[in-house]
Steps between C-alpha positions, in 0.01 A plus 500: 500500500765554239662174602174315453451644152853408410450141615170481309667622181775245541240227548304602188815515291602158628163354409525653152850360460389153605200522267727607217730209574202267474395636160542253208786571263634376168857441606681401181525651154315312228770388262432540125428183307619454140377188321449377146155475345323178592689446826392564862580809712518532879451827694557502879353739755620452862273635776557521876245558780212446262245425769152534350610736223450391138770454236418553130684444172392700195622600151539878487463569126203265460342611831443134569477369857631143495516370858393568858714333766541138387203497261487578129209738457524593133220365285519193273522725197852601609592178678436234238609146574712327234598135547395523862714807570339841567649825378561627857587332827577643847702335775536614865848392612650546849792743509654559847248692709290581194351356184597517134211522255632350178304587186553247220418597140493211251514501120659843475403725211535866410182589690675400825771764460477789747503606863350280773388651833515321833268693735415468870165641609545569872204392711332774701679798345430459130864577435672321209863412452639405159808377322549451128664227295576485128429205272665496156407233246753438226313432176687384188429698182196421292436639150157660460383361167215746456737799522793349306560509124466158337531586130521834323511587131610840372584625150861521391640836611237537773524494879443213740409492869556177693372479858587248771297530822590295806404479865673358807654613827733681499389660173692328217742674266440444127780432250459456124736316263485303174528120527685485166789701647444805278504850642179689574487789251633811671508327840807276501470136594259554791255760620356557847141617523143377475445655154737458206464758219644434152513772234533477119488119503662292226476134405800430724286606796235233447498195720486415867568730794528347847419678825629372834339605829730457799476605866759257640223262608545192287406412240499807273216521249552523124273577208559515125337767284509469122538802274385472138599757240252560218670502160428412137552132413821372346580166339839333455568170321707243685653430158400626158559190287416135562570191296336161489462210259150447363269201502712310755251532790721756671363790705640853501460765773515871413550740791473870573511718812218747557516793743249769583263616770207463529566142380455497122316241295708270279410394145690264271467531121649335196572726204316370193575555132431859409595627847181407679472348843353175623420484870638202689316349795531186712393214275617158385806650328594781739550549874538842667657524846587783737787502752469760773850426621804347335756450774629847586487614138162673493434823685165626626252581218674254266361174364660229291265372230542178305337385180554130430438377148421129515628256238661770283392488136627683192201733507607625844811675369494879479476803728310516827387803698501527878273798568386652825223755543419706805161666540620826655249771589518836673770753580753236601501332159848496338535763227678285239188311407416324172124493458447205267131446558333809644159374401526214748727644771544847645880501491722202432875498560661239276839340476574244227787256462559314172654156543620305197465124505719339234412139443602408148877538545547230763598152381548215740739216423340168571 
């Protein structure tokens, strides 16, 4: 009797062993796939002794079942066709005594990053067997315009905060520097970090600041932020005395450089007898021009203004005024303000340059 029980036990164990040997298995590790955004990725799952069991591919983080055996089962919402090519494809390829289920993911983007599961659902037992594979999508940096500083104006002596936000995979590093080669105040010639803080700003701090986002996936992304410093207007003549012969149909151009922020308003005047002023506008005898750049001579917040006197006559000799006014309101208004017309403006910051035009002393030899 004991011998019979022993033989029966051996028989049962043998049947179990044979049944176990006939169970489907995923025999190879699923190698990680690393591809650049926009390319195609391939994930392979090799199965032996599949029989009637089912093989599934799914995305773990999205909880998205993609395929069953050699059929794509995910809905059209996730499997859009572009230029005749669907997002997902599945191929059943022979591999020795088994099959390799190759999942193909086209048009890679950040949403495709994650863990993919190859699962066998064993027929009859309900048992599942799984292996995991990683898909990494390399995404070059991209500056997020809505979260990045474009322009910023702060009063002289105040503080500035410049932000550069970027996305990509891996997450980009942010570096700030100044395109003009100047140092960043208190930071050296470069600064690493998404947010750049500047304290007690001066006029030397105005201008462009460039951020570079880099994650070693080319190309890096760059963005230029412009910092304006609010200050009372100033005027400087290009030269203080001009000379020209009269009544010879010659023109004469008077120039001055205006600086200030917010951008001031320019006025040209001619000093009349008795010390009065006569406003000059664009007309048949005068032309007023503005140059926002003059080679590399002008800095930010500076403008080069020109007054051209056409066909200079004797009555044009005298002194001219290049005047700028800046309507400055609120706590940030510069303190050294000259209120010349409080009835018409709240506060007006004024800078005046007197330019002498000497005409009578020039004699031409004909």
